[in-house]
C-alpha positions as CSV (number, residue, x, y, z in Angstrom):
1,M,0.0,0.0,0.0
2,I,2.8,2.4,0.9
3,N,4.6,1.5,-2.3
4,Q,1.5,2.1,-4.4
5,I,0.8,5.5,-2.8
6,L,4.4,6.8,-3.0
7,N,5.1,5.4,-6.4
8,G,1.8,6.9,-7.7
9,K,2.8,10.3,-6.4
10,L,6.3,9.9,-7.9
11,I,4.9,9.1,-11.3
12,S,2.5,12.0,-11.1
13,F,5.3,14.3,-10.1
14,I,7.5,13.2,-12.9
15,R,4.8,13.7,-15.5
16,Q,4.1,17.2,-14.2
17,E,7.8,18.0,-14.2
18,N,8.2,16.7,-17.7
19,K,5.6,19.1,-19.0
20,L,7.4,22.0,-17.5
21,S,11.0,21.4,-18.3
22,K,13.7,18.8,-19.2
23,R,15.9,17.7,-16.3
24,S,19.2,16.0,-16.3
25,L,19.5,12.2,-15.7
26,F,21.2,12.9,-12.3
27,Y,18.1,14.9,-11.2
28,W,15.8,12.1,-11.9
29,L,18.0,9.5,-10.3
30,T,18.1,11.6,-7.2
31,I,14.3,11.8,-7.1
32,I,14.0,8.0,-7.5
33,F,16.6,7.3,-4.9
34,N,15.0,9.6,-2.4
35,S,11.6,8.0,-3.0
36,C,12.9,4.5,-2.5
37,F,14.6,5.7,0.7
38,V,11.4,7.1,2.1
39,I,9.5,3.9,1.3
40,H,12.2,1.9,3.1
41,I,12.0,4.1,6.2
42,L,8.2,3.9,6.3
43,Q,8.2,0.1,5.9
44,T,10.8,-0.2,8.7
45,E,8.9,2.1,11.0
46,L,5.6,0.2,10.5
47,C,7.3,-3.1,11.0
48,T,8.9,-2.2,14.3
49,S,5.8,-0.4,15.6
50,S,3.2,-3.0,14.7
51,V,1.8,-5.1,17.6
52,D,2.9,-8.7,17.9
53,K,0.0,-10.3,19.7
54,K,1.7,-13.7,19.8
55,R,4.6,-12.1,21.7
56,I,2.2,-10.6,24.2
57,E,0.7,-14.0,24.9
58,E,4.1,-15.5,25.3
59,V,5.7,-13.1,27.8
60,G,2.8,-10.9,29.0
61,P,1.9,-7.3,28.2
62,D,4.6,-5.5,30.3
63,Q,7.5,-7.5,28.9
64,A,6.2,-7.2,25.3
65,C,5.6,-3.5,25.7
66,A,9.1,-3.0,27.2
67,E,10.6,-4.8,24.2
68,W,8.7,-2.6,21.7
69,L,9.7,0.6,23.5
70,L,13.4,-0.3,23.7
71,K,13.5,-1.5,20.1
72,N,12.3,2.0,19.1
73,G,14.7,4.0,21.3
74,A,12.7,4.6,24.5
75,Y,13.7,3.6,28.1
76,I,11.6,2.0,30.8
77,K,11.7,1.7,34.5
78,W,10.3,-1.3,36.2
79,K,8.2,-0.9,39.3
80,N,10.4,-0.8,42.5
81,S,13.5,-0.3,40.4
82,P,15.6,2.9,40.9
83,E,17.1,3.0,37.4
84,Y,15.9,3.1,33.8
85,L,16.5,0.1,31.7
86,K,18.1,1.1,28.3
87,D,19.7,-2.1,27.0
88,Y,17.5,-4.4,24.9
89,N,19.9,-7.3,25.3
90,I,19.6,-7.2,29.1
91,L,15.8,-6.9,28.8
92,I,15.3,-10.1,26.8
93,K,17.4,-12.1,29.2
94,Q,15.3,-11.2,32.3
95,T,13.1,-14.1,33.4
96,E,11.3,-12.6,36.4
97,T,7.9,-10.9,36.1
98,N,8.2,-7.1,36.1
99,Y,5.8,-4.3,35.6
100,I,6.5,-1.0,33.8
101,Q,6.2,2.1,36.0
102,S,7.9,4.8,33.9
103,I,8.7,5.5,30.3
104,E,11.1,8.0,28.9
105,A,11.1,8.5,25.1
106,E,13.6,11.1,23.9
107,N,14.2,11.3,20.2
108,A,12.6,7.8,20.0
109,G,10.9,6.3,17.0
110,I,7.7,5.2,18.6
111,T,4.4,5.8,16.9
112,Y,0.7,5.4,17.9
113,V,0.6,2.3,15.8
114,G,2.3,0.5,18.7
115,F,0.3,2.0,21.5
116,P,-2.0,-1.1,21.8
117,Y,1.1,-2.6,23.5
118,F,0.0,-0.4,26.5
119,D,-3.2,-2.5,26.8
120,G,-2.8,-4.6,29.9
121,C,0.0,-2.6,31.4
122,K,-1.7,-1.6,34.6
123,H,1.2,0.1,36.5
124,I,2.5,2.8,34.1
125,E,2.3,6.0,36.1
126,E,4.8,8.2,34.2
127,V,5.3,8.9,30.5
128,K,7.7,11.4,28.9
129,F,7.8,12.1,25.2
130,I,10.6,14.5,24.3
131,R,11.4,15.5,20.7
132,C,9.7,12.3,19.3
133,P,9.1,13.1,15.6
134,Y,6.3,10.5,15.2
135,I,4.3,11.4,18.3
136,C,1.1,13.0,16.9
137,N,-2.5,13.7,17.7
138,K,-3.5,10.1,17.4
139,A,-0.8,9.2,19.9
140,M,-2.5,11.6,22.4
141,S,-5.8,9.9,21.9
142,S,-4.3,6.5,22.2
143,L,-3.0,7.3,25.7
144,S,-6.4,6.3,26.9
145,Y,-5.0,2.8,27.2
146,L,-3.2,4.2,30.4
147,K,-6.1,6.2,31.8
148,E,-6.4,4.0,34.9
149,S,-2.8,4.4,36.0
150,L,-1.1,7.4,34.4
151,T,-0.5,10.3,36.8
152,H,2.5,12.1,35.2
153,L,2.7,13.0,31.5
154,E,5.2,15.2,29.7
155,V,5.0,16.1,26.0
156,I,8.0,18.2,25.0
157,E,8.9,19.6,21.6
158,C,6.7,17.0,19.7
159,A,5.9,19.3,16.8
160,S,3.2,17.1,15.3
161,V,0.9,17.5,18.3
162,T,-1.7,20.3,17.9
163,D,-4.8,21.5,19.8
164,E,-6.8,18.6,18.5
165,G,-4.4,16.1,20.2
166,L,-4.2,18.0,23.5
167,Y,-8.0,18.1,23.9
168,K,-7.9,14.3,23.9
169,L,-5.9,14.4,27.1
170,K,-9.1,15.3,29.0
171,N,-9.8,11.6,29.3
172,L,-6.7,11.0,31.6
173,Q,-8.6,11.8,34.8
174,K,-5.9,10.5,37.1
175,L,-3.2,12.9,35.9
176,K,-1.5,14.9,38.7
177,I,1.2,16.5,36.6
178,L,0.8,17.5,32.9
179,K,3.8,19.3,31.3
180,L,3.4,20.5,27.7
181,E,6.1,22.5,25.9
182,G,7.4,23.4,22.5
183,M,4.5,22.7,20.2
184,P,4.7,25.3,17.4
185,Y,1.4,24.6,15.7
186,L,-0.9,25.2,18.6
187,K,-3.6,27.6,17.4
188,N,-5.3,28.4,20.7
189,P,-3.2,27.5,23.7
190,D,-5.3,29.6,26.1
191,D,-8.4,27.6,25.2
192,V,-6.5,24.3,25.5
193,R,-5.2,25.3,28.9
194,K,-8.7,26.3,30.0
195,Q,-10.3,23.1,28.9
196,L,-7.6,20.9,30.4
197,M,-7.9,22.7,33.7
198,E,-11.6,22.2,33.7
199,F,-11.6,18.5,32.9
200,L,-8.4,17.7,34.9
201,P,-9.0,19.7,38.2
202,N,-6.5,17.5,40.1
203,A,-3.6,18.0,37.7
204,K,-0.9,20.6,37.9
205,I,-0.8,21.8,34.2
206,Q,2.1,23.6,32.6
207,L,1.6,24.7,29.0
208,K,4.3,26.7,27.3
């Protein structure tokens, strides 16, 4: 599907460009190379983000979720553990049952496509998204998987998040700390702040 969409756009673009001017062979090779590179990146991202239900059944929701997060560049902290776990090779060798308590994703490649991994993780209290390029409005909506446990949320410099996504956070009724910063495409931050304060009266909200 991705190949068809991107290849269709590429063909359309080439036809349009051909009508306007003649380009060098190097120009067209560059366009084709870049298109193939984008297709590869998208396919890789979807592959690493898609939910492996069989793995969840094998190792449980917390272990499977932790594996997905670390594969995509995020860190996790187990409940009752003082440190974040950052090494995937250490993670997959652990045999005891653990529960995720905190997630820190800085410049990580996670997307909302993998958020169903949160389903069944009942102890996640803290999530931080910092400069995550693929975190978008749908990701904000999909945080509802954590509505029964999440008390601390930070979304920092995730440029794809807009007013629409932040309004979805109203469902996270157990939030105590909500930190939102560096979102250049917010149209009405004052209204966002007002509504979040109304629906999340127990949360300390910081919106910059």
